[in-house]
Every structure is written in C-alpha cells, then in structure tokens.
SENU-885663 format. One line per 8 residues: number of its first residue (from 1); their letters; for each residue x, y, z of C-alpha. Coordinates in Angstrom, 1 decimal, decimal comma, always signed. Each point is the difference from the previous one (the first is absolute). Last residue first. Example, Ala and Ser with C-alpha at 12.3 -4.5 7.8 and 13.67 -1.06 7.14 Angstrom:
BEGIN
2) SA) +13,7:-1,1:+7,1 ~ -1,4:-3,4:+0,7 $
This chain:
BEGIN
370) FAYRASAA) -64,8:-12,2:+48,9 ~ +0,7:-0,2:-3,5 ~ -0,7:-2,6:-2,8 ~ -2,9:+1,8:-1,2 ~ +2,0:+3,0:-0,8 ~ +1,9:-2,4:-3,2 ~ -2,9:+1,2:-2,3 ~ +0,1:+3,5:+0,9 $
362) PLGDAPVL) +3,6:+0,6:-0,2 ~ +1,9:+0,1:+2,9 ~ +1,5:+3,4:+0,8 ~ +0,1:-0,2:+3,8 ~ +0,0:-3,8:+1,4 ~ +3,3:-0,3:+1,5 ~ +1,5:-3,3:-0,9 ~ +0,1:-3,1:+1,8 $
354) HVVAGTLL) +2,2:-3,0:-0,8 ~ -1,3:-3,4:+1,0 ~ +2,9:-2,7:+0,0 ~ -2,3:-3,2:-0,7 ~ +0,5:-3,3:+1,8 ~ -4,0:-0,5:+0,1 ~ -1,3:+3,7:-0,5 ~ -1,0:-0,9:-3,7 $
346) NASGPVRR) -1,7:-3,6:-0,4 ~ -1,3:+0,7:+3,6 ~ -2,2:+2,9:-1,3 ~ -0,3:+3,1:+1,6 ~ -2,7:+1,8:+2,4 ~ +1,1:+3,2:+1,4 ~ -0,7:+0,4:+3,8 ~ +0,3:+3,5:+1,6 $
338) VVQGTFDV) +0,4:+0,8:+4,0 ~ +1,8:-2,7:+0,9 ~ +1,3:+0,4:+3,4 ~ +3,7:-0,6:-0,1 ~ +0,8:+2,4:+2,9 ~ +1,4:+2,9:-2,4 ~ -2,8:-0,3:-2,3 ~ -0,8:-2,7:-2,6 $
330) VQLEDNNR) -1,0:-0,1:-3,6 ~ -0,4:-3,7:-0,9 ~ +0,6:-1,7:-3,6 ~ -1,9:-3,0:-0,4 ~ +0,0:-3,9:-0,5 ~ +3,6:-1,3:+0,0 ~ +0,8:+2,2:+2,9 ~ +1,0:+3,9:-0,5 $
322) LVLHEDDY) +0,8:+2,9:+2,2 ~ -0,5:+3,9:-1,0 ~ +1,4:+2,5:+2,7 ~ -1,8:+2,8:+1,4 ~ +0,8:+3,7:+1,7 ~ +2,3:+1,4:-2,3 ~ -2,1:-1,5:-3,1 ~ -0,7:-3,3:-1,7 $
314) WGVVGSGA) +3,7:-1,2:+1,0 ~ +1,7:-2,9:-1,1 ~ -0,9:-3,6:-0,9 ~ +0,3:-1,7:+3,5 ~ -0,3:-3,7:-0,2 ~ +0,1:-0,5:+3,9 ~ -1,5:+0,5:+3,4 ~ +0,1:+0,5:+3,6 $
306) FEGIVAGS) -0,2:+3,5:+1,2 ~ +2,6:+3,0:+0,3 ~ -0,5:+4,0:+0,1 ~ +1,8:+3,1:+0,5 ~ +3,5:-1,8:+1,0 ~ +2,6:+2,5:+0,0 ~ +3,0:+0,1:-2,3 ~ +0,8:+3,6:+0,3 $
298) ELDVIRVH) -0,3:+1,5:-3,1 ~ -1,6:-3,1:-2,1 ~ -2,6:-0,3:+2,5 ~ -1,2:-3,6:+0,1 ~ -3,0:-2,1:-0,9 ~ +0,4:-3,2:+1,1 ~ -1,5:-3,6:-1,3 ~ +0,3:-3,3:+1,3 $
290) RNGWDDVA) +0,5:-3,6:-1,3 ~ +1,7:-1,2:+3,1 ~ +2,7:-1,7:-2,1 ~ +0,1:+0,4:-3,6 ~ -2,2:+2,5:-1,5 ~ +1,5:+2,8:+2,3 ~ -1,0:+3,5:-1,5 ~ +1,2:+3,5:+0,7 $
282) VARRGDPS) -2,3:+2,6:-1,3 ~ +1,5:+3,4:-0,4 ~ -1,0:+3,7:+1,0 ~ +0,8:+3,4:-0,7 ~ +0,3:-0,4:-3,9 ~ -3,2:+1,9:-0,6 ~ -1,4:-3,0:-2,1 ~ +1,4:-2,5:+2,5 $
274) VDATTRVA) +2,9:-2,2:-0,5 ~ -0,6:-3,6:-0,1 ~ -0,4:+0,2:-4,0 ~ +3,4:+1,0:-0,3 ~ +1,2:-3,4:+1,1 ~ +1,1:-2,2:+3,0 ~ -0,4:+1,8:+3,1 ~ +0,8:-2,7:+2,7 $
266) ATGDLEVT) -1,9:-1,8:+2,7 ~ +2,3:-2,2:+2,1 ~ +0,6:+2,2:+3,1 ~ +1,6:+3,1:+0,3 ~ +0,3:+3,1:-2,2 ~ +2,1:+2,8:+0,7 ~ +0,2:+2,5:-2,6 ~ +3,5:+0,8:-1,8 $
258) RLTRGSLD) +1,0:+3,3:-1,6 ~ +1,4:+0,9:-3,1 ~ +2,6:-2,2:-1,2 ~ +1,8:+0,3:-3,3 ~ -1,0:-2,0:-2,8 ~ -0,1:+2,3:-2,9 ~ -3,6:+0,1:-0,3 ~ -0,3:+1,5:+3,7 $
250) YFRIGLAR) -0,3:-2,8:+2,6 ~ -2,5:-0,9:+2,8 ~ +0,4:-2,7:+2,8 ~ -2,9:-1,7:+1,6 ~ +0,8:-1,8:+3,1 ~ +1,3:-3,4:+1,6 ~ -2,5:-2,3:-1,3 ~ +0,4:-3,6:+0,9 $
242) DPDSGTDS) +0,3:-2,7:-2,4 ~ +0,0:-2,6:+3,1 ~ -0,9:+0,8:+3,5 ~ +1,1:-3,3:+2,3 ~ +3,1:-0,7:-2,3 ~ +1,4:+3,1:+0,2 ~ +2,1:+1,4:-3,2 ~ -2,9:+0,0:-2,6 $
234) TTLTHGIS) +0,5:+3,6:-0,7 ~ -2,5:+2,6:-1,7 ~ +0,7:+3,8:-1,2 ~ -3,2:+1,1:-1,5 ~ +1,1:+2,3:-3,3 ~ -1,1:+3,4:-1,0 ~ +0,7:+2,4:-2,9 ~ +0,6:+3,6:-0,5 $
226) RGDRSWFF) -1,3:+2,7:-2,5 ~ -3,4:-1,0:-1,0 ~ -1,5:+2,0:+3,1 ~ -2,1:-3,1:+0,5 ~ +2,5:-2,0:+1,1 ~ +0,9:-2,8:-2,3 ~ +0,7:-3,7:+0,8 ~ +3,4:-2,3:-0,1 $
218) GLGRANLS) -0,1:-3,7:+0,0 ~ -0,6:-2,5:+2,6 ~ +1,8:-3,6:+0,3 ~ -1,4:-0,4:+3,6 ~ +3,5:-0,4:+1,4 ~ +1,3:+3,4:-1,4 ~ +2,4:+1,5:+2,0 ~ +3,3:-1,1:-1,3 $
210) QIDVMPVF) -0,6:-0,1:-3,7 ~ -2,7:+2,8:-0,6 ~ +2,1:+2,3:+2,8 ~ +3,0:-0,1:-2,1 ~ -1,5:+1,6:-3,1 ~ +1,3:+0,2:-3,5 ~ -1,4:+2,9:-2,0 ~ -0,4:-1,1:-3,5 $
202) RSEDFTKS) +0,7:+2,9:-2,4 ~ -3,4:+1,7:-1,2 ~ -1,7:-1,5:-3,1 ~ -1,6:+2,1:-2,5 ~ -3,5:-1,3:-1,3 ~ -0,9:+3,3:-1,2 ~ -3,5:+0,3:+1,3 ~ +0,0:-2,6:+3,1 $
194) DVVTFGGP) +3,7:+1,4:+0,9 ~ +1,5:-3,2:+2,0 ~ +1,3:+0,1:+3,3 ~ +2,6:-2,9:+1,2 ~ +0,3:-1,5:+3,1 ~ +2,6:-2,3:+2,4 ~ +1,1:-3,4:+0,3 ~ +3,6:-0,9:+0,1 $
186) EDKGLSTI) +1,5:-2,1:-3,1 ~ -0,2:-3,8:-0,9 ~ -3,8:+0,0:+0,6 ~ -1,2:+3,4:+1,0 ~ -3,0:+0,8:+2,1 ~ -1,1:+2,4:-2,5 ~ -2,5:+2,7:+0,3 ~ -1,8:+1,9:-2,6 $
178) LVERGDPS) -1,2:+3,4:+0,4 ~ -2,1:+1,6:-3,0 ~ -0,3:+3,6:-1,0 ~ -2,6:+2,3:-0,9 ~ -3,2:-1,4:+1,4 ~ -0,2:+3,1:+2,5 ~ +0,1:-2,2:+3,0 ~ +3,3:-2,2:-1,2 $
170) WEVGRAGR) -1,2:-3,3:-1,7 ~ +1,4:-2,9:+2,1 ~ +1,6:-3,3:-1,0 ~ +1,7:-2,2:+2,5 ~ +1,9:-3,2:+0,3 ~ +2,0:-0,1:-3,6 ~ +2,9:-2,5:+0,3 ~ -1,5:-1,8:-3,3 $
162) DYAEVWHV) +0,6:+3,0:-1,9 ~ -1,7:+3,7:-0,3 ~ +2,6:+2,5:-0,3 ~ -0,2:-0,5:-3,8 ~ -3,2:+1,2:-0,3 ~ -2,1:-1,1:-3,1 ~ -2,5:+2,4:-1,7 ~ -3,1:-1,7:-0,1 $
154) SGRAGEMI) -2,7:+0,5:-2,6 ~ -3,7:+1,1:+0,2 ~ -3,0:-2,1:+1,1 ~ -0,7:+1,0:+3,7 ~ +1,7:+3,3:-0,3 ~ +3,5:+0,7:-1,0 ~ +2,2:-2,6:+1,7 ~ +3,1:+0,5:+1,5 $
146) GGREADAV) +2,5:-2,9:+0,3 ~ +1,1:-3,4:+1,7 ~ +1,9:-3,0:-1,0 ~ +0,7:-3,5:+0,9 ~ -2,5:-1,6:+2,4 ~ -2,8:+2,4:-1,5 ~ -0,4:+3,8:+0,6 ~ -2,6:+2,8:-0,3 $
138) FFRKGDPS) +0,3:+3,8:+1,0 ~ -3,1:+1,3:-1,1 ~ -1,3:+3,2:-1,6 ~ -2,8:+2,3:+0,0 ~ -1,5:-1,1:+3,5 ~ +1,0:+3,3:+1,7 ~ +2,1:-1,1:+2,7 ~ +1,6:-2,1:-2,5 $
130) PVVVEYPI) -1,2:-4,0:-0,1 ~ +2,4:-2,9:+1,4 ~ -0,4:-3,2:-1,8 ~ +2,2:-3,1:+0,8 ~ -1,1:-3,3:-1,6 ~ -0,7:+1,4:-3,6 ~ -2,2:-0,9:-3,0 ~ -2,7:+2,3:+0,5 $
122) TRYQGTSR) -3,7:-0,2:+0,4 ~ -2,4:+2,8:-0,4 ~ -2,0:+1,6:+2,5 ~ -2,7:+2,5:-1,4 ~ -0,3:+3,5:-0,2 ~ +0,8:+0,0:-3,7 ~ +2,8:+2,5:-0,4 ~ +1,0:+0,1:+3,5 $
114) DLVYSDGP) +0,7:-3,7:+0,0 ~ +0,0:-1,6:+3,5 ~ +2,4:-2,8:+0,4 ~ +0,0:-3,8:+0,6 ~ +2,9:-2,2:+0,2 ~ +0,7:-2,8:-1,9 ~ +1,9:-3,2:+1,4 ~ +1,6:-1,1:+3,3 $
106) PPWGGSSI) +2,6:-2,0:-1,7 ~ -0,1:-3,8:+1,4 ~ +2,7:+0,5:+0,9 ~ +1,3:+3,2:+1,5 ~ +1,3:+2,6:-2,1 ~ -1,3:+3,1:+1,9 ~ -0,2:-0,1:+3,5 ~ +2,5:+2,7:+1,1 $
98) PTARAYAF) -0,9:+2,4:-2,9 ~ -3,6:-0,6:+1,2 ~ -2,5:-2,7:-1,5 ~ -3,2:-0,4:-1,4 ~ -1,3:+3,6:-0,5 ~ -3,6:+1,4:+0,4 ~ +0,2:+3,7:-1,5 ~ -1,9:+3,1:+0,6 $
90) AVVQPTEP) -2,1:-0,7:+3,1 ~ -1,5:+3,3:+0,2 ~ +0,6:+2,7:+2,8 ~ -1,9:+2,9:+1,5 ~ -3,7:+0,0:-0,8 ~ -2,1:+3,2:+0,7 ~ -1,8:+0,1:+3,3 ~ +3,4:-0,1:+2,1 $
82) LAATGDSS) -0,3:-2,7:+3,0 ~ -1,0:+1,1:+3,2 ~ +2,3:-0,3:+3,0 ~ -0,7:-2,8:+2,5 ~ -2,2:+0,4:+3,0 ~ -2,7:-2,7:-0,8 ~ +0,8:-2,2:-2,8 ~ -0,9:+0,1:-3,7 $
74) VSPTPAIP) -1,0:-2,7:-2,5 ~ -0,2:+0,4:-3,7 ~ -3,0:-2,1:-1,4 ~ +1,4:-3,3:-2,0 ~ -1,0:+0,2:-3,7 ~ +0,0:-3,5:-2,0 ~ +2,2:+0,3:-2,6 ~ -0,1:+1,3:-3,3 $
66) VPASHRDP) +2,0:-1,5:-2,9 ~ +2,6:+1,3:-2,3 ~ +1,2:-1,9:-3,1 ~ +3,9:+0,0:-0,5 ~ -0,5:-2,8:-2,3 ~ +3,2:-1,5:+1,3 ~ -1,4:-1,2:+3,4 ~ -0,5:+1,2:+3,3 $
58) RLVLPVAV) -3,2:+1,4:-0,2 ~ +0,8:+3,6:+1,0 ~ -2,0:+1,6:+3,1 ~ -2,3:+2,6:-0,2 ~ +0,1:+2,9:+2,5 ~ -2,2:+0,9:+3,0 ~ -2,2:+3,3:+0,4 ~ -3,3:-1,6:-0,3 $
50) SVAVVAAA) -3,2:+1,9:-0,9 ~ +1,5:+2,1:-2,5 ~ +2,4:-2,5:-1,7 ~ -3,1:-2,4:+0,2 ~ -2,4:+2,5:-1,4 ~ +2,6:+0,7:-2,9 ~ +0,4:-3,6:-0,7 ~ -3,3:-0,2:-0,3 $
42) VAGLAIRT) -1,0:+2,9:-2,4 ~ +3,4:-1,6:-2,2 ~ -1,5:-3,5:-0,1 ~ -3,5:+1,5:-1,6 ~ +2,0:+1,9:-2,5 ~ +1,8:-3,0:-1,2 ~ -2,9:-2,5:+0,0 ~ -2,1:+2,9:-1,9 $
34) RRRREALR) +2,8:+0,4:-2,4 ~ +0,1:-3,9:-0,6 ~ -3,5:-0,1:-0,6 ~ +0,0:+2,9:-2,8 ~ +2,8:-2,1:-1,5 ~ -1,9:-3,0:-0,1 ~ -2,9:+1,6:-1,5 ~ +2,1:+1,7:-2,7 $
26) ISRAALDP) +1,5:-3,3:-0,9 ~ -3,4:-1,8:-0,1 ~ -1,4:+2,7:-2,1 ~ +3,0:+0,0:-2,4 ~ -0,4:-3,7:-0,3 ~ -3,9:+0,0:-0,7 ~ +0,5:+2,5:-2,7 ~ -3,8:-1,0:-0,7 $
18) PPPVDTLE) -2,4:-1,6:+2,3 ~ -0,4:-3,9:+0,3 ~ -3,1:-1,6:-0,9 ~ -1,6:-1,6:+2,9 ~ -0,8:-3,6:-0,1 ~ +2,8:-0,8:+2,1 ~ +3,3:-2,4:+0,5 ~ +0,5:-0,7:-3,6 $
10) RLARRLER) -0,6:+3,1:-1,3 ~ +1,8:+2,1:+2,7 ~ +3,0:-2,3:-0,8 ~ +0,1:+0,7:-3,6 ~ -0,5:+3,9:+0,7 ~ +3,2:+0,0:+2,4 ~ +2,0:-2,0:-2,2 ~ -1,0:+2,7:-3,0 $
2) TM) +0,8:+2,8:+2,0 ~ +3,4:-1,2:+1,1 $
C-alpha cells in the first residue's frame, strides 16, 4: 500500500513522500473519524436537551433511526397539565391485529423497540403485542402465534392461538396472556396462557361471544388482573347497527360478575382502552359517527365525548393518545390536543401502535418517550 501511494505522489507532485505514508494515512483517517463521532454525539446531546421529541425509524430493513423535524408541544387553556416526565413510548408498530392478519397482500413486517440497543428493529410478524414492560412480545402471523423473548429472541408457539383468534391481551402484570377465539366449528371463548411456563388454561366457552358480539370484539383485562371484560354489541335493529348494550365483566372461570350499561355504537375494545387506574375506559366508534367516549367503568356514566378516531390508548388518567398518518396526539377529555409528537407516514399509516409505560427504559431508547 505504501509503495502505491509513493508512486502516485511522485507522478502528481515534485514533493518527496514522507516515510511510513500508509500508516500515517490510516492514523489520520482514524483521528478524523473519531472527531466526527465526537462532534455528532455533542450535536445529538444538544438536540436531545433542546427538543424533547422522539426519533422515527426509517421504514426499511436497515433499522436506521433518523431524526424528525421537531414540532413544538401545544397546550390549551384550562386543561390539566401534562406530567413533566415522559409517561409512554410507542413500543411497537404492528401491521395487523389478530382479526385482520392473513389478508392479501400480506401486511408486511412490524417494527418494535429493542430494549438492548434502544433502537427500533423490523420483525417478520404481522401481529405484535408488547408485554407491559416491553421485554417480551406476543407475535403472530396468519397461521400461528407465540411469545417471543425480546426483539431478537426465540418464539414459543402457543396452541391456543389459531385462525379463530380475535384478541391477544397481556395481563397488567405481564404474567398472563388472554387469547380470545371466536370459534369456527365450535363455540367461541377464551384461554389464559402463563407467559413464563407457557401452561395453557382450559378453554372457556362463552355464550356472549357468540350471541352478543356483532362487532367481533375480544375480551380485555380489568386493571386488577383478576377479571376480564367484553363489550356486548348487537345488530338486531336496522336503524342502529352494531349497537353497544353494555360492558360485561367475568372471572377467569367465565362466571358473570356484573354488567355496566353502555348505549350507542362506541365500544371498549382492548385492554389499552382501560385507564391506568382502572376506573375509566375509552369507548370508540370508528365506523359510523367516528366519536370517542370516556366512560366510568363502575356506573357507565359518560365523562367526556368528542368527535375523533384513531385512539391508541391512555397517556395518563386524564389524557388519551390518538394517531393519524402524520403524528401522535395527546388529547384531553374534550378532544383538545395538548401535545403533538410528529411521526413518519410510512410507519403510522395502517399500523397498530402499541404504547408501553416509559418507566425503566434504557438510556438509549429514552429519546422515543413522550
């Protein structure tokens, strides 16, 4: 290498080449590379301190994060102030739900946050549901589903997940997974899977999932982790199709505990619809009037209502997170946007966004919290 560099210098200049030219060139290049890395780290730190917005993943297989243009947070008069510390992080962008997986063309890969690197990764599953701590995922495609350890771990396939599956819900403590099946040649119901031992409970057939389920909804967890709920819907009136009748709660043996009246076409769909304190739920109508209701789970009283759609889940007990193709929005119970988190249309369009509490994030991934 040194010989070729000396020859080139002789041909191009009259200056004699210095001794050990190749080694000097390599050392110079390495010093310049270290300088660029150091300057880049300083610049990134300045941006992170100045603007508290997440980075968005470039939607290709290189899994390279790219910065997004910051949009200032907006506040409205009279709304409850947001906590100073980040509350949630968009932990997964899934390409399908159990009810929509297996379509054609296939929805494609999903994107999940890797806690070991602090970056997003692509994984080849349509359905991805992170555990509450983000350390595991329930993943599925059109044929099978199972529990994956971390963003790069192996998958333990679960027999209870089949083509009839219509819901996958982690318990609030992350110890169990609730799988709803609408059934095919047999009645629908649910199975509970231990997420550590992978033991599956006996399948519990449920009459309500067959007779009062015009929306095709699955079961969701109560925040106590000891009971589950289901929004009862019917389509027996032509003037008000898919009308909600109420929310019925059951123990894990399938015994009815209580029923809360819920009228209209909005429905509580998943565990993400239940507030962190378990007292309220967001009921969504994404089909007709496209409106959002916040209901008291004890009385069924409507606490707030506004026109909107794209509900992702709860930010805290007083705010929700909504999404469109360009951003995530933190809103109050009137629908007023109090914070905007810009996003990538390539990620948000058609994706199911799953939130995880921001507590315990590694430093590298804290940039994605809001």
